[in-house]
C-alpha positions in Angstrom: 0.0 0.0 0.0 2.8 2.4 0.8 4.5 1.9 -2.5 1.3 2.1 -4.5 0.5 5.5 -2.9 3.6 6.9 -4.5 1.7 7.1 -7.7 -1.3 9.0 -6.2 -1.7 12.7 -7.0 -1.1 15.5 -4.5 -2.3 19.1 -4.5 0.6 21.5 -5.1 0.2 24.8 -3.4 1.8 28.2 -3.0 3.0 29.5 0.4 -0.5 30.7 1.2 -2.0 27.3 0.6 -3.6 28.2 -2.8 -3.7 25.3 -5.2 -1.4 25.8 -8.2 -1.2 22.3 -9.8 -0.7 18.6 -9.0 2.0 16.0 -9.0 2.5 12.4 -8.0 3.5 11.7 -4.4 6.8 10.4 -5.6 7.5 13.5 -7.8 6.6 15.9 -5.0 9.1 14.3 -2.7 12.1 14.2 -5.0 14.7 16.8 -3.9 14.4 19.7 -3.6 10.8 18.9 -2.9 7.6 20.7 -4.1 5.3 22.4 -1.6 2.1 20.4 -1.4 -1.0 20.0 0.8 -0.9 17.5 3.6 -2.6 16.7 6.9 -1.5 15.5 10.4 -4.1 14.0 12.7 -4.0 13.7 16.5 -6.4 11.4 18.2 -6.9 12.4 21.9 -8.3 10.4 24.8 -10.7 13.0 26.3 -10.5 11.3 29.7 -6.8 11.6 30.2 -5.8 14.3 27.6 -3.1 11.9 26.1 -2.7 11.8 22.4 -1.9 8.7 20.3 1.5 8.5 18.6 2.4 6.2 15.7 5.8 4.8 14.9 6.1 4.8 11.2 6.6 1.4 9.5 10.0 0.3 8.3 8.8 0.3 4.7 7.9 4.0 4.6 9.8 5.8 1.9 10.2 8.9 4.2 11.4 8.9 7.8 10.7 5.2 8.5 10.6 4.1 12.1 10.3 7.7 13.4 7.6 8.5 15.9 4.9 10.8 14.5 1.4 11.9 15.3 -1.5 9.5 15.0 -1.9 9.6 11.3 -0.5 11.6 8.3 -1.4 11.8 4.6 -2.2 13.8 1.5 -5.6 14.8 0.2 -6.2 14.2 -3.5 -6.4 17.4 -5.6 -9.8 19.0 -4.8 -10.5 16.6 -1.9 -11.6 18.0 1.4 -8.8 17.7 4.0 -11.1 16.2 6.7 -12.5 13.7 4.3 -9.0 12.6 3.3 -8.0 12.3 6.9 -11.0 10.2 7.8 -10.0 7.9 4.9 -6.4 7.5 6.1 -7.5 6.9 9.7 -9.6 4.0 8.5 -6.8 2.6 6.2 -4.0 2.9 8.8 -5.8 2.3 12.1 -9.2 1.0 11.4 -10.7 4.1 13.1 -14.0 5.5 11.7 -16.6 8.0 12.7 -14.4 10.3 14.7 -15.1 14.0 14.0 -12.0 16.1 13.2 -11.4 19.7 14.1 -8.8 21.9 12.3 -6.4 23.3 14.9 -3.8 25.0 12.7 -1.4 24.8 9.7 2.3 24.1 9.8 4.6 24.6 6.8 8.0 22.9 6.8 10.7 21.4 4.7 12.8 18.4 5.8 15.1 16.0 3.9 15.4 12.4 5.0 19.1 11.7 5.4 18.6 8.0 4.8 16.6 8.1 1.6 17.2 11.6 0.2 13.4 12.1 -0.1 12.1 15.6 0.9 9.0 16.5 2.8 7.9 20.1 1.9 4.3 20.4 3.2 1.6 22.8 3.9 0.3 20.7 6.7 -3.3 21.0 8.1 -3.3 19.8 11.7 -6.5 18.1 12.8 -7.7 16.9 16.3 -10.2 14.2 17.0 -11.6 12.8 20.3 -12.2 9.1 20.6 -15.6 8.4 22.1 -15.4 7.6 25.8 -16.7 4.0 25.5 -14.1 3.0 23.0 -11.4 0.9 24.6 -8.4 -1.2 23.4 -8.0 -5.0 23.3 -4.5 -6.4 22.9 -5.6 -9.3 20.8 -6.6 -6.9 18.0 -2.9 -6.5 17.0 -0.5 -8.8 15.2 1.8 -10.5 17.8 4.7 -10.0 15.4 4.3 -6.2 15.7 2.5 -5.5 18.9 3.9 -7.5 21.8 1.9 -7.8 25.0 5.2 -7.6 26.9 5.5 -4.0 25.6 2.3 -2.8 27.3 2.7 -0.1 29.8 0.3 2.5 31.4 1.1 5.1 28.8 0.9 2.7 25.8 -1.3 -0.3 25.3 -3.7 -0.5 28.3 -5.9 -3.7 28.1 -9.1 -1.7 28.4 -8.0 1.2 26.2 -9.9 0.4 23.0 -12.6 -1.9 21.6 -11.5 -4.5 19.0 -14.4 -3.1 16.9 -12.8 0.3 16.7 -9.0 -0.1 16.5 -7.1 -2.2 13.9 -3.7 -0.9 12.8 -2.2 -2.0 9.5 1.2 -3.5 10.2 2.4 -2.4 6.7 1.9 1.2 7.9 2.3 1.2 11.6 5.3 -0.3 13.5 4.1 0.7 17.0 1.7 2.9 18.9 1.8 4.7 22.2 -0.1 7.3 24.3 1.7 10.4 25.4 0.8 13.6 27.2 1.4 16.6 24.9 3.8 18.2 27.5 5.8 15.0 27.8 5.9 14.8 24.0 7.4 18.3 23.7 10.0 17.4 26.3 10.9 14.2 24.4 11.2 16.2 21.2 13.7 18.6 22.8 15.8 15.8 24.4 16.0 13.4 21.4 14.6 14.9 18.2 16.1 12.2 16.0 13.6 9.7 17.3 10.7 11.7 15.8 9.5 12.8 12.4 10.7 16.3 11.6 7.1 17.7 11.4 6.1 16.4 14.8 7.4 19.4 16.8 5.6 21.9 14.6 2.3 20.1 14.5 2.4 19.5 18.3 3.0 23.2 18.8 -0.2 23.8 16.8 -2.0 21.3 19.0 -0.8 22.8 22.3 -1.7 26.3 21.2 -5.2 25.1 20.4 -5.6 23.2 23.7 -4.6 26.3 25.6 -7.5 28.2 23.9 -9.9 25.4 25.1 -9.0 26.1 28.7 -11.0 28.5 30.9 -9.6 32.0 30.3 -8.1 31.0 26.9 -8.1 33.8 24.3 
C-alpha cells in the first residue's frame, strides 16, 4: 500500500495554501521537494488528555521508524482535507466515525538523510476525540508487531480500545503509544532524531489550540 500510494496525486500549493497544480506523491518528494498540501491528525483520549502517537513502519519511503502523530497523509487534488484524513484513519488504524477539528497549519521542509526524499508540506493539523466508551483490546494486534510484553500504562492498556474500533495496518504502523502533549514536547527537545521532523511543529499547533480550550483562553 505504501509503494502504491507513491503514484497517487497530491495538491501542489503556494506558500498561502492556494492550489497551483498537481504531481504524484513520488515526484513531489524528490529533492528539492515541491510544496504540497498534507494533513496531520492527532487522536486524543478525552478522559486523560493523552494523544496517540504512531511509529512509522520500516517500509515507509520517508522517515521510516520515526515517531509521529496519530496519522498523516495527503488529500487528493480537490479533496476536502477532513474527508481525506478520515479515509487514512480507516486505512491505517481502522478508526472510523471520529469528527475532526482543524487546529492550525504548519509549513515545513525536511530532507530524510537516509533516503534523500524531501517533505515540503503545507500541513493541516486536525484533532479528534475518541468516544469515551471506545477501549483497546491487545488481541486486535499482530503478535509480530504488537507485543503484550511491551504494554505499559502510557501505551497499550488492556481496556483502552474496543476491538471493533482499532485495527492498525502492520504495513503502515510499527508501534503505537499514548503520550501527554507536555511530555511529548519534552521528548522532542531531548532526542529529536527519534521523531518525524514535522512532529514538533504540529504538536505546537495542537498545544496552542488546547490552551485556547482552557478557561480564560483567548
